[in-house]
C-alpha positions in Angstrom: -92.9 -16.5 53.1 -89.7 -18.4 54.1 -86.5 -16.4 54.2 -83.1 -17.8 55.2 -79.5 -16.7 55.0 -77.1 -19.5 55.9 -73.3 -19.6 56.5 -71.5 -22.8 57.3 -68.0 -24.2 56.9 -68.4 -27.7 55.5 -66.0 -30.5 54.7 -66.4 -31.6 51.1 -64.6 -34.2 49.1 -62.2 -31.6 47.8 -61.5 -30.1 51.3 -63.2 -27.3 53.2 -66.1 -25.4 51.6 -67.8 -22.3 52.7 -71.6 -22.6 52.2 -73.2 -19.1 51.8 -76.8 -19.0 50.6 -79.6 -16.5 50.8 -83.0 -17.4 49.5 -86.7 -16.3 49.8 -89.5 -18.7 49.0 -93.1 -17.8 48.6 -95.7 -19.7 50.6 -97.1 -22.6 48.5 -94.1 -22.9 46.2 -92.2 -26.1 45.4 -88.6 -25.3 45.1 -85.9 -27.8 44.1 -82.2 -27.5 45.0 -80.1 -29.0 42.3 -76.3 -29.5 41.8 -73.4 -31.8 42.0 -72.7 -34.0 45.0 -70.9 -32.1 47.8 -72.4 -28.7 46.8 -74.2 -28.4 50.1 -77.8 -29.4 49.1 -78.6 -31.7 52.0 -76.8 -29.5 54.5 -79.3 -26.7 53.7 -82.2 -29.0 54.5 -80.5 -30.1 57.7 -79.9 -26.5 58.8 -83.5 -25.6 58.0 -84.8 -28.6 60.1 -82.5 -27.8 63.1 -80.5 -31.0 62.7 -77.4 -28.9 61.8 -76.5 -25.5 63.3 -75.3 -22.8 60.9 -72.2 -20.9 61.9 -74.2 -17.8 61.4 -77.4 -16.6 59.7 -81.1 -16.3 59.9 -84.1 -18.6 59.3 -87.6 -17.1 59.4 -90.7 -19.0 58.4 -94.1 -17.4 58.2 -92.9 -14.5 60.3 -91.5 -16.7 63.1 -87.8 -16.8 63.7 -86.4 -20.3 63.9 -82.7 -19.3 63.9 -80.9 -16.1 64.5 -77.2 -16.2 65.3 -77.2 -12.5 66.4 -80.1 -13.0 68.8 -78.7 -16.4 69.9 -82.0 -18.0 69.0 -82.1 -21.6 67.7 -85.3 -23.6 67.9 -85.0 -27.4 68.4 -86.1 -29.6 65.6 -89.3 -30.6 67.4 -90.1 -26.9 67.8 -90.0 -26.3 64.1 -93.0 -27.0 62.0 -91.4 -29.3 59.4 -91.9 -32.6 57.7 -88.6 -34.2 56.6 -88.6 -37.1 54.1 -85.3 -38.9 53.5 -84.2 -41.6 51.1 -84.4 -44.0 54.1 -88.0 -44.8 55.0 -87.1 -45.0 58.8 -90.4 -46.8 59.6 -90.9 -48.6 62.9 -90.8 -52.3 62.0 -92.8 -53.4 65.0 -95.7 -51.1 64.1 -98.4 -51.3 61.4 -98.8 -48.7 58.7 -101.5 -46.9 60.7 -99.6 -47.2 64.0 -96.5 -45.6 62.3 -98.7 -42.6 61.4 -100.4 -42.4 64.7 -97.1 -42.3 66.5 -96.3 -39.1 64.7 -99.5 -37.4 65.9 -99.5 -34.6 68.5 -101.5 -35.0 71.7 -105.1 -34.2 71.1 -104.9 -34.3 67.4 -108.0 -35.4 65.5 -107.7 -39.0 64.3 -109.6 -38.0 61.2 -106.3 -36.5 60.0 -104.8 -40.0 59.7 -107.8 -41.2 57.7 -107.4 -38.3 55.3 -103.8 -39.1 54.7 -104.3 -42.8 54.3 -107.0 -42.1 51.7 -104.8 -39.6 49.8 -101.8 -41.9 49.4 -104.1 -45.0 48.9 -102.9 -47.0 51.9 -106.4 -48.2 53.1 -105.8 -51.8 52.2 -102.3 -51.7 53.7 -102.9 -49.9 57.0 -102.8 -53.0 59.1 -99.7 -54.4 57.6 -96.1 -54.0 58.9 -93.3 -52.4 56.9 -91.5 -55.7 56.2 -94.5 -56.8 54.0 -94.5 -53.7 51.9 -92.7 -52.8 48.6 -90.2 -49.9 48.4 -92.8 -47.6 46.9 -95.4 -48.5 49.5 -93.0 -47.8 52.3 -92.2 -44.5 50.8 -95.9 -43.6 50.6 -96.1 -44.4 54.3 -93.1 -42.3 55.1 -94.5 -39.4 53.0 -97.9 -39.6 54.9 -96.1 -39.7 58.2 -94.2 -36.4 57.5 -97.6 -34.7 56.9 -99.4 -35.9 60.1 -98.6 -32.7 62.0 -99.5 -30.4 59.0 -96.0 -28.8 58.7 -95.3 -25.3 57.5 -92.4 -26.6 55.5 -91.9 -30.0 53.8 -88.3 -31.0 53.1 -87.6 -33.8 50.6 -84.1 -35.2 50.4 -84.0 -37.3 47.1 -86.8 -39.4 48.5 -87.5 -41.3 45.2 -83.9 -41.9 44.0 -83.9 -45.6 45.0 -87.1 -46.4 43.1 -87.6 -47.5 39.5 -88.9 -45.1 36.9 -92.6 -46.2 37.0 -92.8 -46.0 40.8 -91.0 -42.7 40.8 -93.6 -41.3 38.4 -96.5 -42.5 40.6 -94.9 -41.0 43.8 -94.2 -37.8 42.0 -97.9 -37.4 41.4 -98.6 -38.2 45.1 -96.2 -35.4 46.1 -97.8 -33.0 43.7 -101.3 -33.9 44.9 -100.3 -33.6 48.5 -98.4 -30.3 48.0 -101.5 -28.8 46.4 -104.1 -30.3 48.7 -102.3 -29.1 51.9 -101.0 -25.8 50.4 -97.5 -26.8 51.4 -94.3 -24.9 50.9 -91.8 -27.6 49.8 -88.1 -27.8 49.2 -86.9 -30.8 47.3 -83.3 -32.0 46.7 -83.1 -34.0 43.4 -80.6 -34.9 40.7 -83.4 -36.1 38.3 -84.0 -33.4 35.7 -87.3 -34.8 34.5 -88.5 -35.0 38.1 -87.4 -31.4 38.7 -89.3 -30.2 35.7 -92.4 -32.1 36.6 -92.5 -31.0 40.2 -90.9 -27.6 40.6 -92.0 -24.0 40.4 -88.5 -22.8 40.9 -85.1 -24.6 40.7 -82.0 -23.3 42.5 -78.7 -24.6 41.1 -76.0 -24.9 43.7 -72.3 -25.1 43.0 -69.6 -25.2 45.7 -71.9 -23.8 48.4 -73.1 -20.9 46.3 -76.2 -20.3 44.1 -75.0 -20.5 40.5 -78.4 -20.0 38.8 -82.1 -20.0 39.7 -85.4 -19.8 37.8 -88.1 -21.8 36.2 -86.8 -25.3 35.5 -88.0 -25.4 31.9 -85.9 -22.3 31.2 -82.8 -23.3 33.1 -82.5 -26.7 31.5 -83.4 -25.7 28.0 -80.8 -26.1 25.3 -80.5 -22.7 23.4 -78.9 -24.0 20.2 -79.5 -27.1 18.1 -77.2 -28.7 15.6 -78.6 -29.0 12.1 -77.9 -32.8 11.9 -79.0 -34.9 14.8 -81.1 -37.9 15.8 -81.7 -38.6 19.5 -84.2 -40.3 21.7 -85.6 -38.8 24.9 -88.6 -38.4 27.2 -91.3 -35.7 26.9 -91.2 -33.6 30.1 -93.5 -30.7 29.2 -96.1 -29.8 26.6 -97.1 -26.1 26.4 -99.8 -24.6 24.2 -98.6 -21.4 22.5 -101.4 -19.7 20.6 -101.9 -21.9 17.5 -98.9 -24.2 18.1 -97.5 -26.3 21.0 -94.0 -26.4 22.4 -92.9 -29.9 23.3 -89.9 -30.1 25.7 -87.9 -33.4 25.4 -85.2 -34.4 27.9 -82.2 -35.9 26.1 -79.5 -36.8 28.5 -79.1 -33.7 30.7 -80.4 -31.2 28.1 -83.8 -30.2 26.9 -84.8 -29.8 23.3 -87.8 -27.7 22.5 -89.8 -28.8 19.4 -92.6 -26.9 17.8 -95.6 -29.0 16.9 -99.1 -28.3 15.6 -102.0 -28.7 18.0 -103.0 -31.9 16.1 -99.5 -33.3 16.3 -99.2 -32.5 20.0 -102.4 -34.4 20.8 -100.5 -37.6 20.0 -98.2 -37.1 22.9 -98.3 -37.0 26.7 -95.7 -36.2 29.3 -93.6 -39.3 29.8 -93.7 -40.6 26.2 -90.4 -41.8 24.8 -89.8 -40.1 21.5 -87.3 -39.7 18.6 -86.2 -36.2 17.8 -84.5 -35.7 14.4 -83.7 -32.9 12.0 -84.9 -32.3 8.5 -83.9 -29.2 6.7 -83.0 -27.6 10.0 -86.5 -28.2 11.4 -86.6 -30.6 14.4 -89.2 -33.4 13.9 -90.6 -35.5 16.7 -91.9 -39.1 16.6 -93.2 -41.4 19.3 -91.2 -44.7 19.6 
């Protein structure tokens, strides 16, 4: 269990903003913090990691107190069991892929841990190369593996895939899911990408001006409750859910989600990621692959 209550006066684009947030996260959950720029998302990660000190509050992870303003307790970043992945890869240019991972190891740590991570993110053929010879996606895989070397209690991801193209983001999203499940991690992700949030998250917390505006399952938060009776839009399938004898196909259209009912036979034609056309006919949404 991760519990935190954070209070911090921040300077936003519109002036000073009071960030006040209280949240509990179950062990093993992947939680995404979502909201407009300047809402305080990255500041939360920085306070959890120890890179920014809250004005007041409490951070407790797995029964251990990392920060307590009343008790004047504030663990240094290196004393907190975290992995922090930024947009910037921050790899050492003079070291090979393997050396970058080894540098993050603790004294006495089993070298087999490095081999496991290299295999998981498919870096075996790249481990003797230096960062300047790698693509953006390959560098991000190295950075992701490096954050996991010390087996952190908490993995923090600050929009790590935003600079990558759609295909590479989709591949790295799967790496993140696999690693999250394999190592039983508790993960907090900051993201603006709704399809990414739906694919990765157990819970999404929507932040607005330093406060929690809404929270819940992403497929519920982003669902559009009402449909017009005349429309024709294209979008991406983000979720397919069997429901007794039918299936519910969720399609991301802009920043909203349309839920379309399909038969089991119709649903078998689709997979998550397909681009589709959603149109109405006699008030019943129809869906076609394009």
